[in-house]
Biopython code that builds the backbone (N, CA, C, O; Angstrom):
import numpy as np
from Bio.PDB.StructureBuilder import StructureBuilder

atoms = [
    (1, "MET", "N", (102.094, 97.419, 70.152)),
    (1, "MET", "CA", (100.787, 97.832, 70.598)),
    (1, "MET", "C", (101.103, 98.907, 69.508)),
    (1, "MET", "O", (100.563, 98.744, 68.414)),
    (2, "ILE", "N", (102.002, 100.095, 69.704)),
    (2, "ILE", "CA", (101.772, 101.213, 68.045)),
    (2, "ILE", "C", (101.045, 101.256, 67.609)),
    (2, "ILE", "O", (100.027, 101.947, 67.640)),
    (3, "LYS", "N", (101.893, 99.460, 66.340)),
    (3, "LYS", "CA", (100.949, 99.360, 65.308)),
    (3, "LYS", "C", (99.670, 98.787, 65.324)),
    (3, "LYS", "O", (98.879, 99.029, 64.412)),
    (4, "TYR", "N", (99.408, 98.121, 66.173)),
    (4, "TYR", "CA", (98.141, 97.064, 66.253)),
    (4, "TYR", "C", (97.423, 97.716, 66.687)),
    (4, "TYR", "O", (96.346, 97.122, 66.669)),
    (5, "HIS", "N", (97.284, 99.014, 67.270)),
    (5, "HIS", "CA", (95.541, 99.135, 68.688)),
    (5, "HIS", "C", (96.262, 100.315, 67.936)),
    (5, "HIS", "O", (97.390, 100.460, 67.467)),
    (6, "PRO", "N", (94.531, 101.510, 68.064)),
    (6, "PRO", "CA", (94.247, 102.511, 67.651)),
    (6, "PRO", "C", (94.789, 103.321, 68.741)),
    (6, "PRO", "O", (94.986, 104.481, 68.379)),
    (7, "ASN", "N", (95.018, 103.142, 69.652)),
    (7, "ASN", "CA", (95.869, 103.822, 70.343)),
    (7, "ASN", "C", (96.994, 104.057, 71.399)),
    (7, "ASN", "O", (97.080, 104.711, 72.438)),
    (8, "GLY", "N", (97.894, 103.166, 70.618)),
    (8, "GLY", "CA", (99.104, 102.797, 70.853)),
    (8, "GLY", "C", (100.010, 103.518, 71.426)),
    (8, "GLY", "O", (100.742, 103.207, 72.366)),
    (9, "HIS", "N", (99.922, 104.916, 70.587)),
    (9, "HIS", "CA", (101.133, 105.758, 70.869)),
    (9, "HIS", "C", (100.738, 105.924, 72.081)),
    (9, "HIS", "O", (101.755, 106.079, 72.757)),
    (10, "LEU", "N", (99.581, 105.992, 72.898)),
    (10, "LEU", "CA", (99.656, 106.655, 73.576)),
    (10, "LEU", "C", (99.431, 105.817, 74.706)),
    (10, "LEU", "O", (98.864, 106.562, 75.505)),
    (11, "MET", "N", (99.616, 104.092, 75.509)),
    (11, "MET", "CA", (99.208, 103.294, 75.073)),
    (11, "MET", "C", (100.586, 102.396, 75.871)),
    (11, "MET", "O", (100.731, 102.225, 77.082)),
    (12, "ALA", "N", (101.327, 102.004, 74.952)),
    (12, "ALA", "CA", (102.454, 101.845, 74.604)),
    (12, "ALA", "C", (104.108, 102.763, 75.732)),
    (12, "ALA", "O", (104.402, 103.839, 76.254)),
    (13, "SER", "N", (104.445, 101.930, 75.602)),
    (13, "SER", "CA", (106.120, 102.265, 76.582)),
    (13, "SER", "C", (107.278, 102.615, 75.568)),
    (13, "SER", "O", (107.475, 101.942, 74.556)),
    (14, "CYS", "N", (108.353, 104.194, 76.064)),
    (14, "CYS", "CA", (109.140, 104.146, 75.084)),
    (14, "CYS", "C", (110.294, 103.837, 75.764)),
    (14, "CYS", "O", (111.318, 104.457, 75.477)),
    (15, "VAL", "N", (110.315, 102.833, 76.771)),
    (15, "VAL", "CA", (111.618, 102.696, 77.438)),
    (15, "VAL", "C", (112.039, 100.988, 76.899)),
    (15, "VAL", "O", (111.337, 99.976, 76.879)),
    (16, "PRO", "N", (113.380, 101.196, 76.527)),
    (16, "PRO", "CA", (113.855, 99.475, 76.253)),
    (16, "PRO", "C", (113.601, 98.630, 77.601)),
    (16, "PRO", "O", (113.165, 99.007, 78.689)),
    (17, "THR", "N", (114.037, 97.311, 77.145)),
    (17, "THR", "CA", (114.392, 96.862, 77.771)),
    (17, "THR", "C", (115.080, 95.234, 77.179)),
    (17, "THR", "O", (115.571, 94.763, 76.153)),
    (18, "ASP", "N", (114.740, 94.824, 78.527)),
    (18, "ASP", "CA", (115.574, 93.627, 78.019)),
    (18, "ASP", "C", (115.028, 92.391, 77.959)),
    (18, "ASP", "O", (115.329, 91.482, 77.185)),
    (19, "PHE", "N", (113.761, 92.403, 79.281)),
    (19, "PHE", "CA", (113.105, 91.518, 79.793)),
    (19, "PHE", "C", (111.282, 91.921, 80.236)),
    (19, "PHE", "O", (110.915, 92.359, 81.326)),
    (20, "LEU", "N", (110.425, 91.627, 79.087)),
    (20, "LEU", "CA", (109.197, 92.056, 79.703)),
    (20, "LEU", "C", (108.473, 91.577, 80.854)),
    (20, "LEU", "O", (107.862, 90.512, 80.775)),
    (21, "VAL", "N", (108.480, 92.231, 81.878)),
    (21, "VAL", "CA", (106.943, 91.188, 82.368)),
    (21, "VAL", "C", (106.178, 90.964, 82.307)),
    (21, "VAL", "O", (106.414, 91.596, 81.278)),
    (22, "PHE", "N", (104.948, 90.555, 82.301)),
    (22, "PHE", "CA", (103.552, 90.412, 81.435)),
    (22, "PHE", "C", (102.177, 90.754, 82.725)),
    (22, "PHE", "O", (101.324, 89.916, 82.433)),
    (23, "ALA", "N", (101.723, 91.454, 83.762)),
    (23, "ALA", "CA", (100.975, 91.523, 84.354)),
    (23, "ALA", "C", (100.045, 92.526, 84.873)),
    (23, "ALA", "O", (100.150, 93.749, 84.968)),
    (24, "SER", "N", (99.362, 91.933, 85.101)),
    (24, "SER", "CA", (97.715, 92.667, 85.302)),
    (24, "SER", "C", (97.702, 94.299, 86.694)),
    (24, "SER", "O", (96.974, 95.291, 86.709)),
    (25, "ALA", "N", (98.699, 93.933, 87.528)),
    (25, "ALA", "CA", (98.902, 94.465, 87.742)),
    (25, "ALA", "C", (101.057, 94.501, 88.020)),
    (25, "ALA", "O", (101.802, 93.523, 87.972)),
    (26, "SER", "N", (101.479, 96.086, 88.303)),
    (26, "SER", "CA", (102.830, 95.735, 88.842)),
    (26, "SER", "C", (103.197, 94.878, 89.642)),
    (26, "SER", "O", (103.861, 93.901, 89.296)),
    (27, "ASN", "N", (102.606, 95.243, 91.543)),
    (27, "ASN", "CA", (102.752, 94.085, 92.076)),
    (27, "ASN", "C", (102.863, 93.193, 92.041)),
    (27, "ASN", "O", (103.894, 92.635, 92.415)),
    (28, "LEU", "N", (101.645, 92.481, 91.474)),
    (28, "LEU", "CA", (102.119, 91.134, 90.816)),
    (28, "LEU", "C", (102.623, 90.656, 90.218)),
    (28, "LEU", "O", (102.461, 89.462, 89.964)),
    (29, "GLY", "N", (103.645, 91.558, 89.626)),
    (29, "GLY", "CA", (105.146, 91.050, 88.000)),
    (29, "GLY", "C", (105.718, 91.210, 88.669)),
    (29, "GLY", "O", (106.549, 90.302, 88.693)),
    (30, "ALA", "N", (105.975, 92.297, 89.815)),
    (30, "ALA", "CA", (106.542, 92.239, 91.137)),
    (30, "ALA", "C", (106.860, 91.288, 91.641)),
    (30, "ALA", "O", (108.049, 90.972, 91.600)),
    (31, "TYR", "N", (105.490, 90.110, 92.600)),
    (31, "TYR", "CA", (105.814, 89.343, 93.298)),
    (31, "TYR", "C", (106.345, 87.707, 92.176)),
    (31, "TYR", "O", (106.801, 86.648, 92.606)),
    (32, "GLY", "N", (106.125, 87.995, 91.079)),
    (32, "GLY", "CA", (106.640, 86.499, 90.591)),
    (32, "GLY", "C", (107.435, 86.067, 89.628)),
    (32, "GLY", "O", (107.488, 85.031, 88.966)),
    (33, "LEU", "N", (108.684, 88.077, 89.713)),
    (33, "LEU", "CA", (109.277, 88.055, 88.972)),
    (33, "LEU", "C", (110.195, 88.031, 90.638)),
    (33, "LEU", "O", (111.073, 87.178, 90.500)),
    (34, "ALA", "N", (110.246, 88.383, 91.468)),
    (34, "ALA", "CA", (110.604, 87.687, 93.036)),
    (34, "ALA", "C", (110.996, 86.476, 93.285)),
    (34, "ALA", "O", (112.112, 86.121, 93.664)),
    (35, "GLY", "N", (109.978, 85.770, 93.049)),
    (35, "GLY", "CA", (109.826, 84.758, 93.182)),
    (35, "GLY", "C", (110.718, 83.569, 92.009)),
    (35, "GLY", "O", (111.570, 82.777, 92.412)),
    (36, "ALA", "N", (110.425, 83.650, 91.021)),
    (36, "ALA", "CA", (111.747, 83.530, 90.231)),
    (36, "ALA", "C", (113.194, 83.656, 90.644)),
    (36, "ALA", "O", (114.141, 82.882, 90.502)),
    (37, "LEU", "N", (113.076, 85.078, 91.303)),
    (37, "LEU", "CA", (114.392, 85.188, 91.948)),
    (37, "LEU", "C", (115.190, 84.690, 93.005)),
    (37, "LEU", "O", (116.386, 84.807, 93.271)),
    (38, "ALA", "N", (114.218, 84.093, 93.558)),
    (38, "ALA", "CA", (114.498, 83.137, 94.548)),
    (38, "ALA", "C", (113.765, 82.089, 94.787)),
    (38, "ALA", "O", (113.486, 81.467, 95.812)),
    (39, "ALA", "N", (113.367, 81.938, 93.158)),
    (39, "ALA", "CA", (114.114, 80.103, 92.945)),
    (39, "ALA", "C", (115.677, 79.709, 92.899)),
    (39, "ALA", "O", (116.501, 78.924, 93.366)),
    (40, "MET", "N", (115.463, 81.158, 91.717)),
    (40, "MET", "CA", (116.819, 80.444, 91.017)),
    (40, "MET", "C", (118.148, 80.555, 91.823)),
    (40, "MET", "O", (119.156, 79.920, 91.513)),
    (41, "ASN", "N", (118.053, 81.660, 93.187)),
    (41, "ASN", "CA", (119.350, 81.810, 94.212)),
    (41, "ASN", "C", (118.902, 81.293, 95.613)),
    (41, "ASN", "O", (119.436, 81.685, 96.651)),
    (42, "ASP", "N", (117.977, 80.467, 95.577)),
    (42, "ASP", "CA", (117.384, 79.392, 96.841)),
    (42, "ASP", "C", (117.511, 80.509, 97.949)),
    (42, "ASP", "O", (118.470, 80.668, 98.705)),
    (43, "ASP", "N", (116.642, 81.063, 97.907)),
    (43, "ASP", "CA", (116.542, 82.061, 99.247)),
    (43, "ASP", "C", (114.859, 82.717, 99.228)),
    (43, "ASP", "O", (114.561, 83.813, 98.753)),
    (44, "ILE", "N", (113.627, 81.470, 100.044)),
    (44, "ILE", "CA", (112.569, 82.001, 99.659)),
    (44, "ILE", "C", (112.115, 83.511, 100.632)),
    (44, "ILE", "O", (110.966, 83.936, 100.756)),
    (45, "PHE", "N", (113.506, 84.187, 101.302)),
    (45, "PHE", "CA", (113.388, 84.806, 101.807)),
    (45, "PHE", "C", (113.394, 86.630, 101.127)),
    (45, "PHE", "O", (113.188, 87.666, 101.760)),
    (46, "ALA", "N", (113.690, 86.461, 99.740)),
    (46, "ALA", "CA", (113.272, 86.664, 98.291)),
    (46, "ALA", "C", (112.040, 87.834, 98.065)),
    (46, "ALA", "O", (111.933, 89.059, 98.008)),
    (47, "LEU", "N", (111.150, 86.557, 97.974)),
    (47, "LEU", "CA", (109.409, 87.233, 98.516)),
    (47, "LEU", "C", (108.815, 88.056, 100.296)),
    (47, "LEU", "O", (109.405, 88.251, 101.358)),
    (48, "PRO", "N", (107.812, 88.245, 99.953)),
    (48, "PRO", "CA", (107.923, 88.996, 101.343)),
    (48, "PRO", "C", (106.792, 87.822, 101.367)),
    (48, "PRO", "O", (106.322, 87.023, 100.558)),
    (49, "ASP", "N", (106.531, 88.314, 103.382)),
    (49, "ASP", "CA", (105.956, 87.000, 103.661)),
    (49, "ASP", "C", (104.760, 87.912, 103.786)),
    (49, "ASP", "O", (104.553, 89.125, 103.752)),
    (50, "PRO", "N", (104.049, 86.787, 103.946)),
    (50, "PRO", "CA", (102.348, 87.069, 103.726)),
    (50, "PRO", "C", (101.817, 88.001, 104.630)),
    (50, "PRO", "O", (101.233, 88.995, 104.199)),
    (51, "SER", "N", (101.950, 87.797, 105.843)),
    (51, "SER", "CA", (101.775, 88.716, 107.166)),
    (51, "SER", "C", (102.587, 90.223, 106.529)),
    (51, "SER", "O", (102.224, 91.368, 106.797)),
    (52, "VAL", "N", (103.283, 89.994, 105.998)),
    (52, "VAL", "CA", (104.100, 91.749, 106.176)),
    (52, "VAL", "C", (103.420, 92.134, 105.095)),
    (52, "VAL", "O", (102.729, 93.092, 105.442)),
    (53, "LEU", "N", (103.179, 91.783, 103.462)),
    (53, "LEU", "CA", (102.933, 92.409, 102.593)),
    (53, "LEU", "C", (100.779, 92.887, 103.198)),
    (53, "LEU", "O", (100.079, 93.462, 102.365)),
    (54, "ARG", "N", (100.391, 92.652, 104.099)),
    (54, "ARG", "CA", (99.122, 92.691, 104.688)),
    (54, "ARG", "C", (99.192, 93.934, 105.250)),
    (54, "ARG", "O", (98.492, 94.888, 104.912)),
    (55, "ARG", "N", (100.380, 93.939, 106.463)),
    (55, "ARG", "CA", (100.251, 95.091, 107.326)),
    (55, "ARG", "C", (101.043, 96.610, 106.444)),
    (55, "ARG", "O", (100.791, 97.782, 106.724)),
    (56, "ALA", "N", (101.851, 96.207, 105.544)),
    (56, "ALA", "CA", (101.927, 97.094, 104.657)),
    (56, "ALA", "C", (101.062, 97.645, 103.812)),
    (56, "ALA", "O", (101.020, 98.839, 103.517)),
    (57, "LEU", "N", (100.522, 96.983, 103.502)),
    (57, "LEU", "CA", (98.775, 97.734, 102.398)),
    (57, "LEU", "C", (98.186, 97.917, 103.314)),
    (57, "LEU", "O", (98.105, 99.143, 103.233)),
    (58, "ASN", "N", (97.142, 97.404, 105.083)),
    (58, "ASN", "CA", (96.937, 98.037, 105.915)),
    (58, "ASN", "C", (97.357, 99.311, 105.551)),
    (58, "ASN", "O", (96.554, 100.078, 105.018)),
    (59, "ALA", "N", (99.060, 99.797, 105.868)),
    (59, "ALA", "CA", (99.197, 100.874, 106.726)),
    (59, "ALA", "C", (98.995, 102.092, 105.623)),
    (59, "ALA", "O", (98.581, 103.191, 105.993)),
    (60, "ALA", "N", (99.313, 101.818, 104.259)),
    (60, "ALA", "CA", (99.436, 102.434, 103.189)),
    (60, "ALA", "C", (98.373, 102.761, 102.956)),
    (60, "ALA", "O", (98.301, 103.869, 102.427)),
    (61, "ALA", "N", (96.829, 101.905, 103.249)),
    (61, "ALA", "CA", (95.527, 102.748, 103.307)),
    (61, "ALA", "C", (94.985, 103.296, 104.590)),
    (61, "ALA", "O", (93.958, 103.894, 104.913)),
    (62, "ALA", "N", (95.742, 102.995, 105.020)),
    (62, "ALA", "CA", (95.542, 103.467, 107.013)),
    (62, "ALA", "C", (96.533, 105.404, 106.675)),
    (62, "ALA", "O", (96.601, 106.322, 107.492)),
    (63, "ASN", "N", (96.783, 105.394, 106.054)),
    (63, "ASN", "CA", (97.608, 106.883, 105.839)),
    (63, "ASN", "C", (97.593, 107.364, 104.329)),
    (63, "ASN", "O", (98.531, 107.964, 103.805)),
    (64, "GLY", "N", (96.225, 106.973, 103.600)),
    (64, "GLY", "CA", (95.653, 107.964, 103.316)),
    (64, "GLY", "C", (95.550, 107.047, 100.562)),
    (64, "GLY", "O", (94.897, 107.206, 99.530)),
    (65, "LEU", "N", (97.106, 106.041, 101.288)),
    (65, "LEU", "CA", (97.411, 106.020, 99.856)),
    (65, "LEU", "C", (96.436, 105.280, 99.006)),
    (65, "LEU", "O", (96.371, 104.055, 99.114)),
    (66, "HIS", "N", (95.701, 105.902, 98.199)),
    (66, "HIS", "CA", (94.564, 104.608, 97.128)),
    (66, "HIS", "C", (94.888, 103.896, 96.627)),
    (66, "HIS", "O", (95.896, 103.884, 95.920)),
    (67, "ASN", "N", (93.623, 102.476, 96.962)),
    (67, "ASN", "CA", (93.531, 101.098, 96.113)),
    (67, "ASN", "C", (93.401, 101.629, 94.703)),
    (67, "ASN", "O", (92.709, 102.633, 94.871)),
    (68, "GLY", "N", (93.555, 101.578, 93.943)),
    (68, "GLY", "CA", (93.218, 101.652, 92.212)),
    (68, "GLY", "C", (91.847, 103.217, 91.885)),
    (68, "GLY", "O", (90.952, 103.764, 92.529)),
    (69, "PRO", "N", (92.465, 103.342, 90.529)),
    (69, "PRO", "CA", (91.318, 105.220, 90.005)),
    (69, "PRO", "C", (90.158, 104.655, 91.340)),
    (69, "PRO", "O", (90.777, 104.932, 92.367)),
    (70, "PRO", "N", (89.159, 104.180, 91.648)),
    (70, "PRO", "CA", (88.087, 104.938, 92.301)),
    (70, "PRO", "C", (88.322, 105.196, 93.237)),
    (70, "PRO", "O", (87.428, 105.118, 94.080)),
    (71, "LEU", "N", (89.370, 105.555, 93.550)),
    (71, "LEU", "CA", (90.091, 105.820, 94.652)),
    (71, "LEU", "C", (89.452, 105.785, 96.095)),
    (71, "LEU", "O", (89.092, 106.588, 96.956)),
    (72, "TRP", "N", (89.533, 103.698, 95.787)),
    (72, "TRP", "CA", (89.017, 103.739, 96.820)),
    (72, "TRP", "C", (90.109, 103.643, 98.823)),
    (72, "TRP", "O", (91.252, 104.011, 99.094)),
    (73, "LEU", "N", (89.713, 103.408, 99.150)),
    (73, "LEU", "CA", (91.440, 103.797, 101.104)),
    (73, "LEU", "C", (91.061, 102.422, 101.045)),
    (73, "LEU", "O", (91.711, 102.140, 102.052)),
    (74, "ASP", "N", (90.530, 101.267, 100.699)),
    (74, "ASP", "CA", (91.197, 99.442, 100.546)),
    (74, "ASP", "C", (91.952, 99.354, 100.295)),
    (74, "ASP", "O", (92.620, 99.735, 99.334)),
    (75, "PRO", "N", (92.170, 98.479, 101.590)),
    (75, "PRO", "CA", (93.517, 98.096, 101.707)),
    (75, "PRO", "C", (94.222, 96.650, 100.290)),
    (75, "PRO", "O", (93.832, 95.551, 100.684)),
    (76, "GLY", "N", (94.707, 96.567, 99.503)),
    (76, "GLY", "CA", (94.540, 96.613, 98.000)),
    (76, "GLY", "C", (95.639, 96.967, 97.461)),
    (76, "GLY", "O", (96.367, 97.763, 98.054)),
    (77, "THR", "N", (96.006, 96.423, 96.161)),
    (77, "THR", "CA", (96.575, 98.031, 94.710)),
    (77, "THR", "C", (96.042, 97.267, 93.640)),
    (77, "THR", "O", (96.250, 96.068, 93.451)),
    (78, "ASP", "N", (95.335, 98.034, 92.943)),
    (78, "ASP", "CA", (95.467, 98.656, 91.626)),
    (78, "ASP", "C", (93.910, 97.779, 91.521)),
    (78, "ASP", "O", (93.776, 96.978, 90.596)),
    (79, "GLY", "N", (92.774, 97.990, 92.516)),
    (79, "GLY", "CA", (92.117, 97.814, 93.107)),
    (79, "GLY", "C", (91.799, 96.405, 93.319)),
    (79, "GLY", "O", (90.640, 96.041, 93.124)),
    (80, "ILE", "N", (92.569, 95.679, 93.643)),
    (80, "ILE", "CA", (93.460, 94.139, 93.579)),
    (80, "ILE", "C", (93.191, 93.600, 95.108)),
    (80, "ILE", "O", (94.131, 93.550, 95.901)),
    (81, "PRO", "N", (92.121, 93.278, 95.411)),
    (81, "PRO", "CA", (92.032, 93.449, 97.196)),
    (81, "PRO", "C", (93.060, 93.024, 97.836)),
    (81, "PRO", "O", (93.890, 92.791, 96.957)),
    (82, "GLU", "N", (93.551, 92.757, 98.939)),
    (82, "GLU", "CA", (94.259, 92.922, 100.202)),
    (82, "GLU", "C", (94.523, 90.510, 100.271)),
    (82, "GLU", "O", (95.536, 89.820, 100.386)),
    (83, "ASP", "N", (92.946, 90.120, 100.119)),
    (83, "ASP", "CA", (92.881, 88.913, 100.241)),
    (83, "ASP", "C", (94.172, 88.006, 99.374)),
    (83, "ASP", "O", (95.083, 87.227, 99.654)),
    (84, "LEU", "N", (93.477, 88.790, 97.954)),
    (84, "LEU", "CA", (93.352, 87.923, 96.605)),
    (84, "LEU", "C", (95.409, 88.610, 96.339)),
    (84, "LEU", "O", (96.123, 87.743, 95.835)),
    (85, "GLU", "N", (95.660, 89.081, 96.452)),
    (85, "GLU", "CA", (97.504, 89.560, 96.430)),
    (85, "GLU", "C", (98.193, 88.332, 97.535)),
    (85, "GLU", "O", (98.907, 87.355, 97.307)),
    (86, "GLU", "N", (97.387, 89.107, 99.296)),
    (86, "GLU", "CA", (97.696, 88.054, 99.401)),
    (86, "GLU", "C", (98.142, 86.483, 99.027)),
    (86, "GLU", "O", (99.169, 85.858, 99.290)),
    (87, "PHE", "N", (97.070, 86.160, 98.386)),
    (87, "PHE", "CA", (96.625, 84.680, 97.993)),
    (87, "PHE", "C", (97.747, 83.587, 97.093)),
    (87, "PHE", "O", (98.086, 82.420, 97.292)),
    (88, "VAL", "N", (98.228, 84.932, 95.688)),
    (88, "VAL", "CA", (99.274, 85.166, 94.711)),
    (88, "VAL", "C", (100.416, 85.189, 95.854)),
    (88, "VAL", "O", (101.578, 84.846, 95.637)),
    (89, "VAL", "N", (100.177, 85.408, 96.464)),
    (89, "VAL", "CA", (102.126, 85.651, 97.421)),
    (89, "VAL", "C", (102.788, 84.136, 97.239)),
    (89, "VAL", "O", (103.674, 83.385, 96.830)),
    (90, "SER", "N", (101.107, 84.474, 98.157)),
    (90, "SER", "CA", (101.705, 83.010, 99.093)),
    (90, "SER", "C", (101.177, 81.597, 97.720)),
    (90, "SER", "O", (102.042, 80.721, 97.728)),
    (91, "GLY", "N", (100.678, 81.462, 97.265)),
    (91, "GLY", "CA", (101.213, 80.767, 96.433)),
    (91, "GLY", "C", (102.774, 81.275, 95.182)),
    (91, "GLY", "O", (102.397, 80.265, 94.587)),
    (92, "ILE", "N", (103.332, 81.522, 94.799)),
    (92, "ILE", "CA", (103.955, 81.551, 94.966)),
    (92, "ILE", "C", (105.168, 81.045, 95.612)),
    (92, "ILE", "O", (106.002, 80.206, 95.271)),
    (93, "ARG", "N", (104.977, 82.068, 97.023)),
    (93, "ARG", "CA", (106.604, 81.298, 98.138)),
    (93, "ARG", "C", (106.288, 79.493, 98.195)),
    (93, "ARG", "O", (107.250, 78.725, 98.166)),
    (94, "ARG", "N", (105.128, 79.063, 98.261)),
    (94, "ARG", "CA", (104.881, 77.590, 97.936)),
    (94, "ARG", "C", (105.173, 76.897, 97.082)),
    (94, "ARG", "O", (105.160, 75.675, 97.231)),
    (95, "MET", "N", (105.493, 77.439, 96.033)),
    (95, "MET", "CA", (105.935, 76.756, 94.562)),
    (95, "MET", "C", (107.506, 77.223, 94.841)),
    (95, "MET", "O", (108.246, 76.393, 94.312)),
    (96, "VAL", "N", (108.043, 77.974, 95.308)),
    (96, "VAL", "CA", (109.249, 78.503, 95.602)),
    (96, "VAL", "C", (109.728, 77.245, 96.523)),
    (96, "VAL", "O", (110.470, 76.270, 96.405)),
    (97, "TRP", "N", (108.890, 77.819, 97.495)),
    (97, "TRP", "CA", (109.261, 76.614, 98.525)),
    (97, "TRP", "C", (109.544, 75.267, 98.232)),
    (97, "TRP", "O", (110.471, 74.763, 98.866)),
    (98, "GLU", "N", (108.723, 74.314, 97.097)),
    (98, "GLU", "CA", (108.670, 73.251, 96.998)),
    (98, "GLU", "C", (109.579, 72.798, 95.995)),
    (98, "GLU", "O", (109.916, 71.615, 95.946)),
    (99, "GLU", "N", (110.030, 73.715, 95.135)),
    (99, "GLU", "CA", (111.312, 74.202, 94.683)),
    (99, "GLU", "C", (112.755, 73.730, 95.089)),
    (99, "GLU", "O", (113.587, 73.159, 94.384)),
    (100, "LEU", "N", (112.861, 74.219, 96.766)),
    (100, "LEU", "CA", (113.874, 74.236, 97.459)),
    (100, "LEU", "C", (114.508, 72.934, 97.571)),
    (100, "LEU", "O", (115.635, 72.461, 97.420)),
    (101, "ASN", "N", (112.639, 72.296, 98.093)),
    (101, "ASN", "CA", (112.463, 71.333, 99.219)),
    (101, "ASN", "C", (111.730, 70.039, 97.880)),
    (101, "ASN", "O", (110.613, 69.617, 97.580)),
    (102, "PRO", "N", (112.598, 69.911, 97.600)),
    (102, "PRO", "CA", (112.859, 67.931, 96.708)),
    (102, "PRO", "C", (111.739, 67.043, 96.557)),
    (102, "PRO", "O", (110.847, 66.582, 95.845)),
    (103, "HIS", "N", (112.591, 67.104, 98.145)),
    (103, "HIS", "CA", (111.573, 65.895, 99.488)),
    (103, "HIS", "C", (110.332, 66.036, 99.436)),
    (103, "HIS", "O", (109.894, 64.935, 99.770)),
    (104, "PHE", "N", (109.136, 66.984, 99.138)),
    (104, "PHE", "CA", (108.031, 67.719, 99.575)),
    (104, "PHE", "C", (107.294, 66.851, 98.019)),
    (104, "PHE", "O", (107.692, 66.675, 96.867)),
    (105, "PRO", "N", (106.767, 66.697, 98.349)),
    (105, "PRO", "CA", (105.862, 66.660, 97.179)),
    (105, "PRO", "C", (104.637, 67.721, 96.389)),
    (105, "PRO", "O", (103.634, 67.954, 97.064)),
    (106, "LYS", "N", (104.701, 68.176, 95.368)),
    (106, "LYS", "CA", (104.595, 69.178, 94.945)),
    (106, "LYS", "C", (103.026, 69.141, 94.399)),
    (106, "LYS", "O", (102.519, 68.211, 93.773)),
    (107, "PHE", "N", (102.197, 70.744, 94.905)),
    (107, "PHE", "CA", (101.000, 71.008, 94.735)),
    (107, "PHE", "C", (100.007, 71.513, 93.753)),
    (107, "PHE", "O", (98.827, 71.862, 93.794)),
    (108, "TYR", "N", (101.554, 71.356, 92.260)),
    (108, "TYR", "CA", (101.267, 72.016, 91.355)),
    (108, "TYR", "C", (101.445, 70.638, 90.369)),
    (108, "TYR", "O", (101.249, 70.717, 89.156)),
]
sb = StructureBuilder()
sb.init_structure("model")
sb.init_model(0)
sb.init_chain("A")
sb.init_seg("    ")
for serial, (resi, resn, name, xyz) in enumerate(atoms, 1):
    if name == "N":
        sb.init_residue(resn, " ", resi, " ")
    sb.init_atom(name, np.array(xyz, "f"), 0.0, 1.0, " ", f" {name:<3s}", serial, name[0])
structure = sb.get_structure()
């Protein structure tokens, strides 16, 4: 990034890593990583339950945590509405569940 972007020196991380997870928001990347760990360990509970996620996002907004740079106080992460975030988590949970239950037909 530093070499190919005019502001790369301002944007690029200087923290070394063994694996890089690309995501439009850190929470979504974390859900993807949790989904991979859930599938690898045969443990669907490595992922947050969508209802728990919704309660956490609502509690955060109710206590004044901002949803992204515009300083929105609605439930969500980095400008992503809670419905979309819950949809992503539900989709990942579904894929992991189907992987752990091979007799069930896959939706993807």
